[in-house]
N, CA and C atoms as an extended XYZ file, in Angstrom:
321
Properties=species:S:1:pos:R:3:atomname:S:1:resname:S:1:resid:I:1 pbc="F F F"
N         0.715       -1.246        0.268 N   UNK     1
C         0.171       -0.345        0.188 CA  UNK     1
C         0.733        0.725        0.224 C   UNK     1
N         0.344        2.108       -0.365 N   UNK     2
C         1.206        3.449       -0.752 CA  UNK     2
C         1.262        3.606        0.703 C   UNK     2
N         2.611        4.289        0.819 N   UNK     3
C         2.886        5.449        1.764 CA  UNK     3
C         3.026        7.288        2.239 C   UNK     3
N         2.379        7.371        2.344 N   UNK     4
C         2.889        9.324        1.567 CA  UNK     4
C         2.093        9.765        0.606 C   UNK     4
N         1.332       10.074        0.043 N   UNK     5
C         1.041       10.937       -1.113 CA  UNK     5
C         1.388       12.046       -0.903 C   UNK     5
N         1.232       12.841       -2.190 N   UNK     6
C         1.760       14.033       -1.693 CA  UNK     6
C         0.577       14.512       -3.345 C   UNK     6
N        -0.114       15.244       -3.547 N   UNK     7
C        -1.206       15.432       -4.872 CA  UNK     7
C         0.136       17.126       -5.177 C   UNK     7
N        -0.568       17.404       -6.338 N   UNK     8
C         0.251       18.325       -6.915 CA  UNK     8
C        -0.716       18.762       -8.516 C   UNK     8
N        -1.417       20.256       -8.154 N   UNK     9
C        -2.863       20.014       -9.416 CA  UNK     9
C        -3.545       21.311       -9.130 C   UNK     9
N        -4.979       21.483      -10.371 N   UNK    10
C        -5.530       22.473       -9.304 CA  UNK    10
C        -5.859       23.365       -7.649 C   UNK    10
N        -4.800       22.310       -7.267 N   UNK    11
C        -4.204       23.785       -5.149 CA  UNK    11
C        -3.712       24.621       -5.937 C   UNK    11
N        -3.756       24.606       -6.658 N   UNK    12
C        -1.693       25.959       -6.463 CA  UNK    12
C        -2.136       27.227       -6.702 C   UNK    12
N        -1.749       27.399       -6.488 N   UNK    13
C        -2.839       29.253       -6.465 CA  UNK    13
C        -1.442       30.366       -7.096 C   UNK    13
N        -1.724       31.632       -7.264 N   UNK    14
C        -0.703       32.263       -7.386 CA  UNK    14
C        -0.991       33.555       -7.553 C   UNK    14
N        -1.930       33.656       -8.127 N   UNK    15
C        -2.895       35.254       -8.412 CA  UNK    15
C        -4.310       35.246       -9.028 C   UNK    15
N        -4.731       34.158       -8.715 N   UNK    16
C        -6.034       33.740       -8.951 CA  UNK    16
C        -7.016       32.976       -8.987 C   UNK    16
N        -7.943       32.583       -8.939 N   UNK    17
C        -8.837       30.912       -8.873 CA  UNK    17
C        -7.784       30.152       -9.732 C   UNK    17
N        -7.374       30.093      -10.493 N   UNK    18
C        -6.894       29.000      -11.764 CA  UNK    18
C        -4.766       29.056      -10.638 C   UNK    18
N        -4.592       30.637      -11.150 N   UNK    19
C        -2.678       30.088      -10.246 CA  UNK    19
C        -1.703       30.131      -11.699 C   UNK    19
N        -1.260       30.653      -11.909 N   UNK    20
C         0.046       30.466      -12.702 CA  UNK    20
C         0.684       29.184      -13.458 C   UNK    20
N         0.536       28.820      -12.762 N   UNK    21
C         0.478       26.729      -13.185 CA  UNK    21
C        -0.220       25.922      -14.247 C   UNK    21
N        -2.009       26.681      -13.703 N   UNK    22
C        -3.275       26.157      -14.451 CA  UNK    22
C        -2.524       24.726      -15.770 C   UNK    22
N        -2.799       24.638      -16.369 N   UNK    23
C        -2.541       24.217      -17.184 CA  UNK    23
C        -1.733       23.196      -17.882 C   UNK    23
N        -0.929       23.347      -17.038 N   UNK    24
C         0.678       22.559      -16.944 CA  UNK    24
C         0.852       21.535      -15.944 C   UNK    24
N         0.257       21.861      -14.742 N   UNK    25
C         0.810       20.608      -13.825 CA  UNK    25
C        -0.768       20.348      -13.955 C   UNK    25
N        -0.932       18.944      -13.774 N   UNK    26
C        -2.374       17.875      -13.408 CA  UNK    26
C        -2.000       17.090      -13.274 C   UNK    26
N        -2.889       16.443      -11.147 N   UNK    27
C        -3.620       15.966      -10.960 CA  UNK    27
C        -1.828       14.446      -10.636 C   UNK    27
N        -1.017       15.421      -10.440 N   UNK    28
C         0.104       15.394       -9.870 CA  UNK    28
C         0.377       14.549       -9.156 C   UNK    28
N         0.631       12.787       -8.914 N   UNK    29
C         0.726       11.808       -7.344 CA  UNK    29
C         2.058       11.191       -7.254 C   UNK    29
N         2.581       11.310       -5.717 N   UNK    30
C         3.891       10.795       -5.495 CA  UNK    30
C         3.401        9.754       -4.769 C   UNK    30
N         3.636        8.340       -5.227 N   UNK    31
C         4.154        7.556       -4.164 CA  UNK    31
C         5.131        7.035       -3.750 C   UNK    31
N         5.080        6.163       -2.225 N   UNK    32
C         6.172        5.785       -1.300 CA  UNK    32
C         5.958        4.400       -0.927 C   UNK    32
N         6.653        2.777       -1.639 N   UNK    33
C         6.720        2.493       -1.310 CA  UNK    33
C         7.576        1.278        0.126 C   UNK    33
N         7.200        1.226        0.066 N   UNK    34
C         8.095        0.173        1.416 CA  UNK    34
C         8.450       -2.116        0.949 C   UNK    34
N        10.114       -1.675        0.914 N   UNK    35
C         9.622       -2.451       -0.091 CA  UNK    35
C         9.153       -3.773        1.353 C   UNK    35
N         9.195       -5.001        0.844 N   UNK    36
C         9.114       -6.282        2.122 CA  UNK    36
C        10.806       -6.557        2.570 C   UNK    36
N        10.941       -6.349        4.169 N   UNK    37
C        11.954       -6.607        4.253 CA  UNK    37
C        12.622       -8.343        4.028 C   UNK    37
N        13.988       -8.807        3.565 N   UNK    38
C        14.038      -10.565        3.735 CA  UNK    38
C        14.245      -10.588        4.868 C   UNK    38
N        13.188      -12.055        4.692 N   UNK    39
C        13.257      -12.807        5.513 CA  UNK    39
C        14.485      -14.142        5.768 C   UNK    39
N        15.773      -13.966        6.414 N   UNK    40
C        16.094      -15.089        6.295 CA  UNK    40
C        16.459      -16.276        7.037 C   UNK    40
N        17.521      -17.211        7.141 N   UNK    41
C        17.460      -18.826        7.695 CA  UNK    41
C        18.619      -19.179        7.360 C   UNK    41
N        19.194      -19.621        8.472 N   UNK    42
C        20.808      -19.598        8.081 CA  UNK    42
C        20.144      -21.255        8.543 C   UNK    42
N        21.753      -22.378        8.028 N   UNK    43
C        22.231      -23.482        8.498 CA  UNK    43
C        23.356      -24.155        8.303 C   UNK    43
N        24.023      -24.775        8.921 N   UNK    44
C        25.087      -25.368        7.849 CA  UNK    44
C        24.612      -27.160        7.483 C   UNK    44
N        25.129      -26.988        6.503 N   UNK    45
C        25.182      -27.861        5.943 CA  UNK    45
C        26.774      -28.040        5.533 C   UNK    45
N        26.770      -29.556        4.610 N   UNK    46
C        28.000      -30.010        4.780 CA  UNK    46
C        28.884      -29.275        3.044 C   UNK    46
N        27.761      -28.631        2.319 N   UNK    47
C        28.683      -27.452        1.573 CA  UNK    47
C        29.009      -26.343        1.781 C   UNK    47
N        28.677      -25.420        3.486 N   UNK    48
C        29.181      -24.883        3.616 CA  UNK    48
C        27.636      -23.758        4.513 C   UNK    48
N        27.761      -22.940        4.621 N   UNK    49
C        26.205      -22.744        4.981 CA  UNK    49
C        25.863      -21.885        4.360 C   UNK    49
N        24.038      -22.484        4.564 N   UNK    50
C        23.207      -21.955        3.569 CA  UNK    50
C        23.042      -21.318        4.261 C   UNK    50
N        22.061      -19.840        3.933 N   UNK    51
C        21.296      -18.800        3.722 CA  UNK    51
C        20.538      -18.700        2.287 C   UNK    51
N        19.633      -18.690        3.569 N   UNK    52
C        17.572      -18.807        2.596 CA  UNK    52
C        17.198      -17.551        2.510 C   UNK    52
N        16.381      -16.645        1.607 N   UNK    53
C        16.601      -15.535        1.278 CA  UNK    53
C        14.657      -15.055        1.517 C   UNK    53
N        14.361      -15.168        1.818 N   UNK    54
C        13.143      -14.695        1.427 CA  UNK    54
C        12.011      -13.592        1.381 C   UNK    54
N        11.744      -13.078       -0.673 N   UNK    55
C        11.899      -11.873       -0.214 CA  UNK    55
C        11.406      -11.651       -1.561 C   UNK    55
N        10.724      -10.784       -2.384 N   UNK    56
C        10.757      -10.502       -3.420 CA  UNK    56
C        11.035      -11.700       -4.855 C   UNK    56
N        10.082      -11.916       -6.217 N   UNK    57
C        10.499      -12.881       -6.519 CA  UNK    57
C        11.263      -12.533       -7.141 C   UNK    57
N        12.230      -13.289       -8.042 N   UNK    58
C        13.319      -12.419       -9.603 CA  UNK    58
C        14.274      -11.162       -9.022 C   UNK    58
N        14.527      -11.480       -7.641 N   UNK    59
C        15.417      -10.223       -8.005 CA  UNK    59
C        16.253      -11.184       -7.338 C   UNK    59
N        17.463      -10.697       -7.842 N   UNK    60
C        18.991      -11.197       -6.889 CA  UNK    60
C        18.818      -10.726       -5.555 C   UNK    60
N        19.943      -11.267       -5.892 N   UNK    61
C        20.201      -10.980       -4.049 CA  UNK    61
C        22.251      -11.512       -3.797 C   UNK    61
N        22.677      -10.444       -3.523 N   UNK    62
C        24.015      -11.290       -3.563 CA  UNK    62
C        24.198      -11.631       -1.447 C   UNK    62
N        24.503      -11.918       -0.710 N   UNK    63
C        25.032      -12.868       -0.092 CA  UNK    63
C        26.575      -12.003        0.649 C   UNK    63
N        27.042      -11.683        1.628 N   UNK    64
C        28.482      -10.784        2.597 CA  UNK    64
C        28.237      -11.731        3.061 C   UNK    64
N        29.722      -11.477        4.086 N   UNK    65
C        30.065      -11.462        5.424 CA  UNK    65
C        30.977      -10.790        6.662 C   UNK    65
N        30.806      -10.712        7.065 N   UNK    66
C        31.605      -10.002        7.813 CA  UNK    66
C        32.717      -10.923        9.429 C   UNK    66
N        33.774      -11.476       10.143 N   UNK    67
C        33.947      -11.280       11.702 CA  UNK    67
C        33.413      -10.920       11.899 C   UNK    67
N        33.366       -9.062       12.069 N   UNK    68
C        34.106       -8.576       12.448 CA  UNK    68
C        32.976       -7.105       12.526 C   UNK    68
N        31.969       -7.675       13.407 N   UNK    69
C        31.040       -6.017       13.072 CA  UNK    69
C        31.053       -5.100       13.478 C   UNK    69
N        32.506       -4.833       14.253 N   UNK    70
C        32.938       -3.066       14.594 CA  UNK    70
C        33.778       -2.492       13.373 C   UNK    70
N        34.783       -3.806       11.935 N   UNK    71
C        35.285       -3.744       11.572 CA  UNK    71
C        34.472       -3.134       10.228 C   UNK    71
N        33.546       -3.124       10.264 N   UNK    72
C        32.762       -3.404        8.610 CA  UNK    72
C        33.012       -3.185        7.558 C   UNK    72
N        33.938       -3.977        7.485 N   UNK    73
C        34.172       -4.982        6.319 CA  UNK    73
C        33.369       -5.628        5.759 C   UNK    73
N        33.041       -6.507        4.572 N   UNK    74
C        31.954       -6.907        3.971 CA  UNK    74
C        32.626       -7.432        3.701 C   UNK    74
N        32.847       -9.307        3.296 N   UNK    75
C        32.956       -9.354        2.278 CA  UNK    75
C        32.389      -10.710        1.444 C   UNK    75
N        32.574       -9.977        0.246 N   UNK    76
C        30.789      -10.826       -1.416 CA  UNK    76
C        31.849      -11.760       -0.968 C   UNK    76
N        30.075      -13.021       -1.505 N   UNK    77
C        30.620      -14.546       -1.074 CA  UNK    77
C        30.231      -14.351       -2.571 C   UNK    77
N        28.167      -14.400       -2.959 N   UNK    78
C        28.431      -15.085       -3.767 CA  UNK    78
C        26.953      -14.682       -3.856 C   UNK    78
N        25.863      -14.996       -5.792 N   UNK    79
C        24.684      -13.684       -6.262 CA  UNK    79
C        23.580      -15.411       -6.449 C   UNK    79
N        22.380      -15.040       -6.885 N   UNK    80
C        21.324      -16.374       -6.975 CA  UNK    80
C        20.664      -15.000       -6.714 C   UNK    80
N        19.589      -15.311       -7.917 N   UNK    81
C        18.296      -14.875       -8.243 CA  UNK    81
C        17.143      -14.989       -7.978 C   UNK    81
N        16.515      -14.533       -7.186 N   UNK    82
C        14.974      -15.560       -6.083 CA  UNK    82
C        14.498      -16.651       -7.615 C   UNK    82
N        13.129      -16.760       -6.488 N   UNK    83
C        12.405      -18.639       -7.321 CA  UNK    83
C        11.693      -17.712       -6.952 C   UNK    83
N        10.210      -18.164       -8.347 N   UNK    84
C         8.863      -17.435       -8.796 CA  UNK    84
C         8.464      -17.519       -7.040 C   UNK    84
N         8.583      -18.260       -6.023 N   UNK    85
C         7.819      -18.143       -4.775 CA  UNK    85
C         8.523      -16.857       -3.732 C   UNK    85
N         9.559      -16.303       -4.258 N   UNK    86
C        11.129      -15.877       -3.702 CA  UNK    86
C        12.085      -15.925       -3.039 C   UNK    86
N        12.514      -16.914       -2.684 N   UNK    87
C        13.096      -17.844       -2.200 CA  UNK    87
C        14.497      -17.740       -2.982 C   UNK    87
N        15.896      -17.273       -1.964 N   UNK    88
C        17.469      -17.333       -3.437 CA  UNK    88
C        17.981      -18.778       -1.848 C   UNK    88
N        19.041      -19.220       -2.424 N   UNK    89
C        20.187      -20.095       -2.387 CA  UNK    89
C        20.498      -19.335       -1.850 C   UNK    89
N        21.611      -20.046       -1.548 N   UNK    90
C        23.172      -18.583       -1.373 CA  UNK    90
C        23.567      -19.433        0.137 C   UNK    90
N        25.118      -19.973       -1.198 N   UNK    91
C        25.903      -21.026        0.593 CA  UNK    91
C        27.576      -20.007        0.511 C   UNK    91
N        27.679      -20.140        0.814 N   UNK    92
C        28.961      -20.220        2.044 CA  UNK    92
C        29.542      -21.429        1.976 C   UNK    92
N        30.635      -21.679        1.253 N   UNK    93
C        31.765      -22.521        1.000 CA  UNK    93
C        32.393      -23.539        1.851 C   UNK    93
N        33.175      -21.754        2.287 N   UNK    94
C        34.043      -22.054        3.026 CA  UNK    94
C        34.129      -21.291        4.622 C   UNK    94
N        33.320      -21.364        5.120 N   UNK    95
C        32.879      -20.328        6.741 CA  UNK    95
C        34.011      -19.579        6.856 C   UNK    95
N        35.318      -19.120        7.981 N   UNK    96
C        35.401      -19.190        9.057 CA  UNK    96
C        35.391      -19.493       10.184 C   UNK    96
N        36.404      -20.296       10.780 N   UNK    97
C        36.414      -21.044       12.316 CA  UNK    97
C        35.620      -19.631       13.147 C   UNK    97
N        35.324      -20.032       14.154 N   UNK    98
C        34.933      -19.259       15.168 CA  UNK    98
C        33.407      -18.431       15.240 C   UNK    98
N        33.092      -18.380       13.690 N   UNK    99
C        30.872      -17.748       13.632 CA  UNK    99
C        31.621      -16.726       12.654 C   UNK    99
N        30.611      -16.172       11.756 N   UNK   100
C        31.035      -14.910       11.237 CA  UNK   100
C        29.328      -14.705       11.465 C   UNK   100
N        29.178      -12.838       10.365 N   UNK   101
C        27.949      -12.178       10.682 CA  UNK   101
C        27.424      -12.673        9.093 C   UNK   101
N        26.223      -12.552        8.918 N   UNK   102
C        25.869      -12.339        7.443 CA  UNK   102
C        25.095      -11.747        7.158 C   UNK   102
N        24.639      -11.632        6.232 N   UNK   103
C        22.924       -9.915        5.122 CA  UNK   103
C        23.901      -10.121        3.780 C   UNK   103
N        21.686      -10.116        3.343 N   UNK   104
C        22.057       -9.555        1.719 CA  UNK   104
C        22.368       -8.390        1.662 C   UNK   104
N        21.476       -8.563        0.112 N   UNK   105
C        21.160       -7.107       -0.515 CA  UNK   105
C        20.543       -7.390       -1.443 C   UNK   105
N        20.062       -6.363       -1.861 N   UNK   106
C        19.985       -6.383       -4.151 CA  UNK   106
C        20.853       -5.810       -4.733 C   UNK   106
N        20.522       -5.837       -5.881 N   UNK   107
C        22.880       -5.368       -6.444 CA  UNK   107
C        22.097       -4.497       -7.066 C   UNK   107
């Protein structure tokens, strides 16, 4: 659903009932849509750390990894396109010992 609405049109008046912009701009609407946030699930498999990103279908997602959130250095691991159900499966084949933090982004 639209989040916020701006209408520009015959409500602009500068000198008279119709105003300077009458006939130039009429009934323009601005909509802002918030994309649904991806839901992530992680599991350890024989192939590595499997990250399942559930969101919008057909959208490409990139998997990123860091071992230190304070350092803010993220390493790109892989990319995949979500299927018709909105699910993209991304695998980190070489997770670091001791743990890591993961995130996904849309390129």
